[in-house]
C-alpha positions, 0 to 999 in steps of 0.5 A: 673092331671087336677083340676076342681074348687070345686062345692062350688064356684058359679058365682058372689054372688052379683052384684058389683059396680066396680066404687065404688071400690077405692083400686086395689090390684095387686099381681103375686100370690094369694091363693084363694081356696085350689083347685086352684094352683094360689100361690106358698107360703107366698106371695100368702098366704098373698095376699089371706088372705088380700083379705079375711079380706077385704071381712070380713071388707067390704073394697072397694077393687078389685084385679088383678092377673094372671090365672096360668093355669098350676099352680106352681107345684106338688112336688114328693120326692123319698127315697133320697129326690130328688125333681121332679115336675109336672104341676097342670093344672086347668080349669078357664073356670069353673069361670065366665068371666070378660066379657071384652077383652083388647089389649096390645102392647108387643114384637112389636105385639098386644096381647089380654088378657081376665080375669076370675072372682073369688069372695072372699066372706066375713063373712057378704057377702061382695064380693071382685072380683079378676080378673085373667088375661089370654092370652090363646086366639085364635088369639094370637101368640102361645108363647103369649098364654102360658104367663099366664100358669105357676107361676114363670116359664120359663126364665127371658124373660118369666117373664118380659112378665108375669109382663107386662101383669099383670101391663099393661093389669090389669090396662086396664081391670079395666078401661074398666070395669068402675073401676077407683081406687084412690089407686093401691097397688103393692104387691111386685115389680112384679106388678110395670109396672102398673105405666106405664099404669097410666102414659100413661093415663095422656097423651093427644091424640097424645102424647107419653111417651117421653112427660111425665113430672116429674109432671106426675111421681109424679101424678102417685106416688100419686096413688100408694102404694108399699109393698116390701117383702124380703131383698133377692136379688133374690126377686127383679126382674131384667131384661137386657136392651135388654129384656126391649126394646124387650118386652116393646118397645122403648117408654116405655123402655126409659120412665123407664130409664128416670124416674129412673127404672134402677139400676146397668144398669138393669131394676129393678122392685123394683126401678120402684115401689119405683120411682112411689109410695108415700108410701113404706113399709116393712112387719115387724118392722125389715124388714122396717129398713132393707129395709130402709138401702137397699134403703136409698134414699126412705122413707120406713115404716113398716106394720107387716104382719098378717094371716086370722084367720078364714082360719087358725084356726083348726075346734075344736078351731073355735067351741070353739071360736064360743061358747065363743066369737062369734064376733071373725070372725068379729073382731079379737081383741076379741082374747084377750077374750081367757083369759076368756076361761079355758086353759084346753079347749084350750088344749083339742081342740089342741089335736084334731088337733094334732090327725088329724096331726098324722093321716095325717102323717100315711096316707101319709107316713105310719109312726105311730107317738105318739100323746103324744110325743113332736112334732116339725114342720118345713115347708116353702119354701125351700131356703138356707137362711131358713136353714132347716137343722139347726135343725139337725146340731148336730145329736148326741146331738139331739138323746140324747135329744130325749132319755132323753125326752122319745121321740121327733118327727120332721115333715118337709115339703117344696118345692124348686123352680124347678130352685133352685138347692141349695134348692133342695140340702137342701131337700136331706141334710135333708133326709140324716141327718135324715137317719143317725140319724135314725127314730126309737126309741125315735127320729122320723123324717118325711118329708111330700111332696107337702107342700100346703095350706091344709098341711100347715093348718094341720101342723100349727094346729097340732104340739106342737112347730113351729120352724123357723131358718132363717139366719138374716136378711133375714126373712122379716116377716114369717107368718107360725108362726102366723098361729101356734100362732092362734092355740095355738102353740108357736114358737122356732125361730131366732129373725128375721122378725115377731118374734122380735115383737111376742116373749115373752120368756117362754110366747109365745115361745122362741128365738134362741140366735144369734151366729157367726156360725150355730153350735152356733145357733143350740146349743142355739136351743138344749139348749132351747129345752132341758132346757125350752121347754121339762120341760114345755111340761111335765107340762100340765097345764103350757103348756095349759096356754102358748097356751092361751097366744099365741092366746090372745097375738099374735093372737089378733095382727098378723092377716090381720084384724089389718094389713089391718086397718093399710094400710087404716089408714096409706097408702091408705087414710092417716088421715089428721089433725083433723082441716081439713076435706078432701076427704080421711076422707070421704073415710075412713068413707065410708069404715067404714060404709061398714064394 
């Protein structure tokens, strides 16, 4: 299947003065449009939501990623839950060209890199240009032409080549376009090689990186901000020294060794970013603490993630908010004003979203679920630490609870990385357990294939309760529950990541108590489901009031407008003491005027 970019996307909406853009946001994946397979999951969704809020608030930003011509993958599940994957190619030529081609020395040869431009347009028309780097250029080595094809595809050598293109060619392209940012934000370690390009920019003619000094490293660090997104080891890219030398060449490889980019005798992209950044943060309060323990030699702050409200709120709720608090798209703090809306109106809007979910399930699976029955949702990237099967830990008890409640419905979705055998096995385990429990009578279980932007929205908008069961402390943040909260959907979750900050028991949702075993935590989940959630769901007025609390309390905080504001105030242009006037103050004021 070949994806053609939707006709709603046009060439750049307006001329953009790139020389005025002071922040460059680099990310291996960015969710830009539902029709574009340029993302895999939460990291890309966060990047896209960040840029959408940047556009809404008039932020002076620009972004860089790879084009991913073949996308991530389309998931197909057979009757046993066996996952197979197919490419999702698209046509970037439907986008305007960036108009420049840069040359990059890599693998001891020259590679040409072009870029396509995608404009993220804000609510008031402000544009954030996103440049998607592309090596599929005539004259490049056949291997090199495929380097920007597949997101997280290939082996580690392929991945290092991709990250070299992102970091080195990305900086070169911006500079060639006349964009000289004051701040480079590395969204995860994939982009950390941009620091080598900045280091090279400091060299005088005739100098090599062997001449770079500690003063040069510190100067580069003053330009860089780094966000780490996971405590899971697999999320911190590492490459062998032979690969480092083969891809980057001796001059760059030795510089990375000399400036502390190696860990355990491997090139570690997280350590490269740590060494070359003045600000480092985790993506939730708890994750900041966990990351500080992981990297005790560096100071780690925290900025809790958020989501872009206008992207994820269901249409019926958007119409209600437009009527009652029309400034919400411009300022997400207005979600506190939801307390001025009758809870019954919120509940009615959610019923429309639930109806759409039930219809979607019927279209995709043939399963006819009941709109009046309590419906739980569990959907995310399938990795073993996320424990998708915990909800089905005790099938007999779950079936008894469903019978006692007069019905219970559970909707699963999620992709496993093509190389993640354990993750694929977890999907099959969910299918197997669901088959043993049965999907008839009072308990209905469905697994929806090909979890993506569109399905993610339908699920978070339409279920009654959002379930999250990660093994602590591996959930850095989690944003799907935030999307649910903005739609008035409470969470039932392990106290990890964002939920530590978002859980007000019996008000915005429920915490699954910590246990020494999976069985103990599953028992707590069942206790809450049977003793707290179901009784409240049976009281429509009380449930509607909870939906109101979710939006007002969590929606007003867990959004990318608030998140981006914290990055500006604390990371990008930290405010100086009131007694001093600095260029940073002027930059903040300018950004505020643009907003």
